[in-house]
C-alpha positions in Angstrom: -5.5 -9.9 9.2 -4.1 -9.9 12.7 -6.1 -9.0 15.8 -4.4 -6.8 18.4 -4.1 -9.7 20.9 -2.1 -11.8 18.5 0.4 -9.1 18.0 0.6 -8.3 21.8 1.4 -12.0 22.4 4.6 -11.6 20.3 5.6 -8.3 21.9 5.0 -9.5 25.5 6.5 -13.0 25.1 8.8 -14.1 27.9 11.5 -14.4 26.9 11.1 -11.9 24.1 12.0 -13.3 20.6 12.6 -10.9 17.7 10.0 -11.3 15.0 9.3 -10.1 11.4 6.0 -8.6 10.3 5.2 -9.5 6.8 2.7 -7.2 5.0 0.3 -8.1 2.2 2.3 -5.7 0.0 5.4 -7.7 0.4 7.1 -5.2 2.7 8.4 -6.4 6.0 9.3 -4.9 9.4 11.6 -6.4 12.0 10.9 -6.0 15.7 14.1 -6.8 17.6 13.1 -5.4 21.0 9.6 -5.1 22.6 9.9 -1.3 22.9 10.1 -1.1 19.1 6.4 -1.7 18.7 3.1 -0.4 20.1 -0.3 -2.0 19.4 -3.5 -0.1 19.0 -7.0 -1.3 18.2 -6.5 -1.2 14.4 -2.9 -0.3 13.9 0.6 -1.2 15.0 3.3 1.4 15.3 6.8 -0.1 14.6 10.2 1.6 14.8 12.8 0.8 12.2 16.5 1.7 12.9 19.2 2.4 10.4 20.4 -0.5 8.2 24.0 -1.6 8.6 24.8 0.1 5.3 23.0 3.3 6.4 20.4 2.7 3.6 17.3 3.8 5.6 16.7 6.4 8.3 15.3 5.7 11.8 11.6 6.2 11.7 8.3 5.1 13.0 5.8 3.3 10.8 2.0 3.1 11.3 0.9 -0.3 10.1 -2.7 -1.4 9.6 -3.5 -4.7 11.4 -5.8 -5.5 8.4 -2.8 -5.6 6.1 -0.5 -7.9 8.1 -0.2 -11.2 6.4 1.8 -13.0 9.0 4.2 -12.6 11.9 7.2 -15.0 12.2 10.1 -15.3 14.5 13.5 -14.1 13.2 15.9 -17.0 13.3 19.2 -16.3 15.1 22.1 -16.6 12.7 24.6 -19.3 13.3 28.1 -18.1 13.0 
């Protein structure tokens, strides 16, 4: 379980670093910009954009803070 302050710390970090939210169900959400997430008392609302292959549609997801397993930085790809 994450408390709202822990999530806000990731969103408000200076400089911002993209991160991944890992859910207890195994599902994950990537937050690549601070405006893609909004924290409430018990929920996080996260925006997901289209995949590169067009596999998913843009949409907002309401996520229970109780079901967040961990938040981890997304490592930049070396190319």
